[in-house]
N, C-alpha and C positions, 0 to 999 in steps of 0.2 A: 794571106791567112786562109786556111781552109774553112769552108762553110760547115759549121757544126750543126746547124739547124736550131741552135739555142736562141730563143727570142726573149729579151728582157725589157719590160716596160717600166718606166720610171715617171715620177711626178715630183715637182718641186714643192716642198713644204717650207713655209716661213712661220716659225714657231718661236715661243719664248722658252728657253731652257732654264730650269730652276737651278740656280747656283747653290742656294742654301736657304734655310729658314730657321728662325729661332724666336724665343720670347723671353721676357723678363718682367719683373714687377718694378713699378716706379711709385715711390711714396712722395707726396707733395703736402707740405704744411703751409698754411697762410692765415694771416689775421684779416678777418673781414670787418672793416671799420664801418660802423653804423653811420649812414649819411645824416647830416646835420638836422634835417626836418623830422627825422624818425626818433621815436623814443628808445631808451636803452633796452637791451635784450634781457629777458628773464630766463627764457629757455627756448631752444629750437624745436619747432613742432614737426616740420617736414622740409623737404628740399626737392628741387628738380635740377639735374645736371646734364649738360650736353657737351660733347667734345668736338673741338675743331682743330685740325692739324694745320699749322702755319708754315712749316718748313721741313724738308727732308734732305739730309746731307749724307752722301756716301763717301767714306774715306776707306783706305785699304783695310779690308777685313772687319769693317764696322759700319753700322748705319745709325745715324743720330736723327732723332725725331723731336721737333719742337711743336708745341701746340698750346691750346687754351681750353680750360674747363669753364664753360659759361654756367655759373651757379646762381640759381634763384633760391633764396633761403626764406622760409616762412617761419615766423617766430612770434612768441608771446612778448608783448611790449610792457614796460613798466609805466603804465598809464591807466587811470581809472575809467577811461572812456573806451576808445577802440583798442582792444587788446591784441588783435591779430594783425601783424604787419608783414610786409614783404620787402626784401632788399636784394639787389642784383650786384654780382661781382664777377670779374674775370680772373681766374687763377692760372697763371702760366706754368708750363711744365716742360722739362727736357729729359729725354731718356735715350739710351742707346742699346743696341743688340749686337753682340759679336757674331759675325757670319764669315767664316773662313772663305777666302776666294772673292769676296766682294771688292769691286773696284769702282772708282768714280764714274766711269762711263756706262755703268750698268743701271738697271731700273729697280727701285725699291718700292714694294707694295706694303704699307703698314696698316694695321688695324689696332685701334685702342679701345679697350673696354674698361668700364668702371667696376671694380670689385668691392670697394667699400668706401663709405663716406661717414666720418664721425665728427662730432662737434663738441667743443668745450667752451663754456662761457666764463671768462675771468671776472673777478670782482669789479663792480662798477657797471658792467653791461655795455660799455661803449664799443665793444667788438665781440666777435665770435671767432674762436680759433678752429679751423677746419683741417682735418687730415683726410686726404684722398689717396686711395691705393688704386693704381691703374695696372692693367695687364697689357703690355706692349708686345705685339707680334709682328714680325717683319719677314717678308719673303723677297729675295733678290733674284731677279731674272735677267737674262740677256737675250737679245734677238739672235736667232740662228737661222740659216738657210741650208737645207739639206735636201738633196735629190734622193728620194727613197724608191726602192723597188716595190711596185704594186702588183706585178704579175710576172711569172716565168713559165715559158711553154716551149714546145718544139721538139722535145726529146722524150721518147717513151720511157715510162718508169719514174719520171720526176714526181717528188712529193713536196708540194708547196704548202707551207704553213702560213696562214694569214690571221690577222686580227683587225677588228674594226677600231680605228682610232678616231675619237671625237674630240677635236681640239679647236682652240681659237687660232685661225689662220690669219696672220698679220697681212692685211691687204696692202697697206701703205703707211708710211710715216713721213710727216713734213713739219718744217719749222718756219717761223716767220718772226721778224722783229717789227714792232710797231711803236709809234710814239703817241702817247695820250697826253693831251695838253688841256689844262683847266685853269681858270682864273678863280682864286680863292679869296673870298671877302673876309676881312677881319671882323669878328663879332663886335657889336656896338660897345659892349662892356670892356673890350680889350683895348690897350693903347696901340698907337701906330707902330708899324714895323720899321725898324732901322736896318736890320740884316737878319738873315736866317742863320741860326747856329747849328742846328742838327735836325734830323727827322727820323721817323720810324713809320713803317708801313706794314699793312696786312692785306693779303689778297684773298678774295672769296669768289669762286666761280658760281654763278647763279643759274646757268643754263647752257646747254649745248644743243645745236640743231644741225642735223645732217641733211644736206640736199645733194643732188647729183654732183659729184666731183668737188665738193666743198663742205667745210665744217665751219659753222658760225658759233662763236663763243661770246657769252655775256658774263659780266662780272662787276665787282665793286672793289675799288682800292680805298682802304681806310687809312688816311694819311694823318699822322700827328706831327705838326710842325713846331719846332722849338725856336724861338726868335728873341732877339734883343728889342725891347720896347722903348719907345720915346717917352720916358718918364723918369723923374729924379728918384723915385722910390724903388719899387721892385722892377728890375730891368729885364729879367728872363721870364718869358711867358710861353704858354702852349695853346695852340688852337687845333681843333679837330675838324676834318672834312671827310666826306664820302664822295668819291669820284667814280661814276659809272663808266664802263667801257663796253664796246661791242666790236669785235674784229672777226675776220675769217681767214682760213688757211686752205689753200688749194690742195686737195688730195685726189689725184686721178683714180677713178674707179669707185669712189665712195658713193654709197646709196643710203637712202633714209632708213632702211631696216637694219643697217649695220650698227655696231657698237663703237663708241669713241672713248679713248682714254686721253684726256687733255692734261697738260702741265703748263702752268704760267708762272714765270719768275720775273722779278724786278731786277733789271740790269743797271739802271742809272736813274737818279732823281736830281733835277736841277731847278733852281728858283730864280726868278726875276722880281724884284720889289718895285711896285709902282712909285712914282715920285711923291705922291701924297701919303704913302705908307698905309693906305687903307685896303690895298689889294696886293696879292702875290700871284704870279703866274708859275704854276708847277708844270714841268716837262718830265714825263716819266717814260722810260724806254722799257717795254716788256718783251720778253722772249716767250713765244707761244709754240709749244710742240704738241701735235696731236697724232695719235696712233689709231688707225681704223682697223677693226678686226671683224671677222665673220666666223660663225660656227661652221666647221667643215667636218663631215664624216667621211673617212677615207679608209678603204681596206688596204692595209700595208702587209708586206711579207716580213715575217720574223725569222724564218729559216727555210732552207731548201736542201733536200736530201734525196736519196734513191738512185743516184747515178754516180758511177765511179769517175774520179778525176774532177769533180766539181770544186771550184774555189769560191767560197761565199764570204764576202766582206760585210762586216757589221759595224754599226756605231751605237754606243750606249748613250741615250739621252734621258734627261729628266724633264718632263713637260707638265704643263697644267692641263689635265684632261677635264673636259666639261662632262660631268656626270649626269646632269639633268638641267632642264630649263622649263620655266613656266611663265605664263602671262595672265594678267587679271585686270579687268576694269574695276575701278573703285569710285564710288560716288561719295563726295564729302559735302555735307550741308552745314551751314552756320548762319546764325543771326548776328548781324554787324550793328553794334551800337554806334550812334553818331555822337561825338563829343558835344557837351553842352555849348561850347563856344562856336560850334558850327551850326548853320541853318539846317532845317529839315530837308529831306531829299524829295525833289520833284521828279527827276528822271536821271538814270545812270547814263553817262555819255561814253565811258570807256574804262578800261582797266589794264593793269600790268600785273602779272603773277609769276612768281618763281617758286620752285619747290626744292627743299633740302632734306635729304635723308639723314636723320640724326642717330638712328640705331637699327641694326639688323640682328635678329636672333634666329639661329638655325635649330630647329627641333626635328624629330623624326618625320620625314616626308613633307616638311613644310618650312617656309621662311616667313618670319614675322617682321614687318617693316613699320617703323615709326618715323615720322617726319614733321616738317613745318611748311606751310604755304605762306609766303609773304605776298600779301595782296594790297595793291594800291588802286583805289576806286576814284574815278573822276565823275563828278555829278553836278547837275544843275540844282541850285538851292532855291528854296521857297523864300525869296527875298527880292525886293525891287532894286537892290544895289548890285553887289558882286554876285553874279549868277553861277559861276563855275568854282567848285571847291574840290579838294582832294582829301581823302582819309586813308589811313594805313591800318591794316590789321594783320596779325599773325594767327594763323589757324592751324592747330595741331591735328594730325590724322594718324590712324593706325589701321593696318590691314595685314593680310597674309596672302601668300601664293603657294599653291600646292606644287611641290617638286618631288616626285617619287624617287626614293633612294637617298634623300638628304639625311644627314646625320649631324649631331651637334659638333663633332670635331672637324667638320669640313668648312671651307671658306665659301662665302657667298658674295656675289656681285649683283647689285641692285640698281636699276635705272627707273626713274619715275618722270613721266612727262604729263603736262596738262593738255588735255584734248579739247575741253569745252568749259566755258564759264558763263553762267546765266544768273540774272538777278530777278527778284520779285520785290517790287516797291509798293508799299501801302502808304496811303496818305497820312502823313504825320507819324508813321510807325518806323521802327528800325527796319533796315533792308535785309532781306534774306538772300543768300548766295548759294548756288549749287555748282560744284565743280566735278568734272569727270577726269579721273586720272587713269593713265595706263602704266601699270607696274610690270616690269620684266625682271625676273630673278634667275640667276644661274648658280649652280653649285659646282665648285671646282675641287679637285684633289690632285696632289702631286703624284705622278706616275713615272716609274723608271722602266724603260723598255729598250730592248736591243732591236734596232731596225736594220734590215738588209739594204745595203746601198749599192752593191754590185755582185754579179754572178758571172763566172766564166768557167771554162773547162781547161784543165791543165793538160799538157802534152801536145797542144796544137802548135804548129810552127809559128814563131813570132812574125809579126808584120812590122817593118820599119819603113820610114820615109825620110825625105830630106827637105829642109826648109828652103823655099825658093824666093822668099821675100827678104828685103833688107832687115826688117825687124818684124817679128810675129808675136802678138800678144797671146798669152795663155790665160784663158778665162776659167773661173770656178764653175760656170754653167755654160751650156751651148747657146749663149746669147751675148750681146754686148751690154747687158743691163748692169753688170757689176764690174768693178775695177779688176785689171789683170793681176794674177798672182805671180807671173814671171814674164820675161821677154826673151825670145830666142833670136839669134842672129842667122843670117843667110849661110846655108851649108851645114847647119847643125842636123845631126841624125836624131830622130825621135822614134820611140817605141809606140806603135799604135795599138791600143787595147780595146777600142770600140768605135762605133760611128753612129751618127744620126745625119739626116739630110743636111748637107752643108757644113758638117762639123766632124772632126776626128777627136776621139778621146785618147790622150797620151799619158804616159807615165814618165815623170822627170827622174833624173839620176838620184835625187834625194828621197825618192819614194812618193812624192806628192803626185796627184793626178789632176789633170785639167783638160780643157777643150781648146782646140785651135780651128780656125777656118780651113776647111779641106782644100779650097782652091789654091792655098799657098804652101801645100805640102805635096811633093812629088813622090809617088809610090806606085807599085804594081800588084798589090795584094788585096786591095779593097776597092769597090766602086766609089766614086766621088759622092753619089747619092744626091 
C-alpha cells in the first residue's frame, strides 16, 4: 500500500447507547385501614409520600417497574381528646412502558414521580381510600464500545470538523454472587415453626463506597416469612425480619471520585428450621452487579472534507451526554429526642448513618434534592445497670446544587454521601447532631450524533496478506480485551486496510472490519510496526 501521508488518530469510547425512552401514567387505588389503636377517620388533613422501586424487568419491547409508595397520612380522628393522628401504609404499584427495541440483556433506568394524591373517607371512618397518580418514565440503554476518530492530519487541505463530547465513560462493570446467611428468631408472641410455606423479600441499598479497584455495597433485605405454626388453631403465620448485608465487587481501575451504578437481585432463598421451632436459618443468594463510570470530555471528529478521494465512515449513536455537573457540601442539624423508656445520655459511643434520596426536582440552572438520613446512635446511659443503649432516628433534609444549563425536562443523577457526624451532649438534655453531606448532581440529556470511525483515501492500491497461523482470531479492537468476532484459517487471504503497532486492520468478505496480530500475517506492502 502506498504511503498517502494520511494520519488517523482514534480512541476507544465505552458508552451507553440510548435505545429508547418513554413515559406513562400509573393510577393506583388502595384502602388504608386504620390500625386498631387509632380512632376512626373524620377527614384527611395532609400526607407525605415517598416512592421506592423494588423491581425492574425488561421483556422484549417493554419495561415493567414494580414499587411501593410509602404513605404517611395525617388525619382528624373521631375522638374528643387528641384529634390529629398519623398512620403509615405501603401502597404497591406496577407499571410498564412500551419501548421498541428493548431486550432483557439491556439496562433500564426508571424514574417515578407523584402527580396527584387524593383521599375519600367512606362512612364509618375505619379506612381511607387513596388514589395515587404516578408518572413513570423509563430510559433503556445498552453498553457499546466504539473506536472513534479524534484527529485526522497529514494531507494539505483537510477540513476536520470536531465536537466536544462530554459523556459518562464506562470504566468497568463486574458481577459477583454472594451468600447472606442469618438466623431468624421467632417473635415471642408467634407459635413454633413447623415448616416454611413461602416468602417474600424486598431489597434496599443503603450505601456504596468506592475504594481503589473495589466497590463496597451495603444494604438491607426485608424478609417476610410465611410458615406453618405448631398450633391447633391458626396454622399459617407470618414473621418479618430485616437482614443487613455488606459485600464488595472487584472493579479494576475504580477510584473514589468515580460514580457507581449498582444492581442487586435475589436469586435464591432457602430455609432450615431449628429442631425447637424457635429459630429459622435463611440462606439468601444475591447477584450484585456494579458499573463504574467517569465523566470524560473528548474532542471527536464528526466529518472530514477538503480532499478528493476521501472515504469517511460514520456511525450514528444516541448517547447520554452530561450537560453539567455540580457539587455542594450541606450541613444538617437536628435535635434527637431520647424515648422515655431509655436512660439519659452520658456520652455518645458511636453511630451508623445511611442516606437515601427520596426526590429530585430539576428547575432552571438548579437541582433540588430531598432525602432522609437513617441514624443509629450508640450511647452510654446515665444508669448503674445497662450502660450501653441504641436509639434510631430518621432525619429529613433538603438542599440544592447549582448546575448551569439545567432545565426541567432534563434527567438528573444525584449522589449523596455522609462526610462527618458529630454530637453535642448536654447533661439530661436531648442530644444534638450535626452531619456534613457531600451532594453531587449531574444533568443528562439524550443526544444523537454521527461519529467518524474511519477515514481513508480511495484509489490507493490495496494491500493484501496471507494468514500464516493455523487459526487467527479477528478482534473488534487492536487488543485481546474482547472476544473474537471471527476466526481465520492458515492460508486465508485478507485485505489490510490499516495498521497500528503489532496489529493490522482487515476487512472481511461480509464487510465487517476487525483487527489481527500482524506477526501472523505475511505481506509486503506495510511495515509490521
